[in-house]
N, C-alpha and C positions, 0 to 999 in steps of 0.2 A: 215687498208687499206694497202695492200702490193704492192710493185712495180712489174710490169710485166717485164719479161725478156727484152722486147723491150725498157723499160724505164731505165734499168740498164746499165751503161756504161760497155763496154767490155775492162777491164783494160789490159788483155793479148794482145788484138789486138792493143790497144793504145801504149803499151810498144814496141811491134814489129814495129809499125809505127815510133815512135820517135827514135828507134835504127837505122833506116835507114837514118836519117837526119844528114848531116854533122854538126859539131859543129859551123862552120862559119855561116851556114844558121840559126841556132838557135840564135846565137848572133845578127846577122843582123835583124832577125825578132823581137826580143825583143827590140832592139834599135829603130826600126821603130815604134813599138807600143808605146814606151815611147815618141818618137817625136810627134806622132799623139795626144796622150793624153795631152801632154804639149801645143800643138797648140790650142786644144779645151779650156784648162784652161786659156790660154792667150787671149781668145776671138777672135781667128783668123779664125773662121769658119763662115759660113753663119749666124748662130744664134748669133754670136758675144758675146755681153754683157750677154746674158742669162746664159752662162756657165762659164763666166770669174771668176776665183778664183786664184789670184796671189800666195797665200800661197801654194796651191796645185801645181801650175805651177812650183814654186821654187823647190819643192821636186822632181818632175818628171825630171826637167832639171838637177838637181844635180845628181840624179840616173843615168841619161843618160851619163853625163860627167864621172862619176865613172866607168861605164861599158866600155865606149870607152877607158878610160885610162888603165883600167885593161886588156883589150883585144887587145891593140894596137899591141903587138907582135904576136898575134894569128890570126889576120885577115889581109889580104893583103891590100895594099894601094888602090887597086881597090875598095874594100868595105869600107875602113876606110875614104878615102878622102870625099866622099859625105856625110857620117855620120857626120864627123867633121864640114863640111860646114853647114849642117842642125842644128847642135848644136849651132854653132856661131850665126846663124840667130835667133834661139830661145832665146839665151842670149841677143841679141840686142833688140829683141821684148819685152823681159821682162824689160829691162832697160827703153825702151820708154814708157811702160805701167805703170811703177812705179811712183807714185806721188812724192815719195822721193827716188831717185835712190841710190843704194848702192855705197859705195866708190869703186873705181877701185880695182879689186882683191877680193872683198867681195860679188859679185853677185853669183847667182846660178851656180854651177859647176866651178867657176873660181879658186877654190882650185886645180882643176885638169888641167885647160886650161891656167891659167894665166889671167891677166886682159883683159877684152873685152871693147874696146872703140867704140862708135858709133857716 
């Protein structure tokens, strides 16, 4: 069974589309996606406990912190400040959700942000 042309992605068009997107927008979009995924894994959505997985949340928060740390000089404070606030909120939510909280400085992403106290 072969794919019809309508089912096959047009990679040339996708490449042209992404070429028009500024790097800052790509970074912010990825950060927001990581934040959203982490919130789901922390059980902060309507379904709550159904999707809660702290191991997965830890990975997502750590990746978000690394992205924000690495891109700090590339994105303006206009974009960075709310992302950092969101990251800190996720780190605090992780600490509250943990049965055995990490030592200060050992929580997800704290390698990049420093200790988060709640």
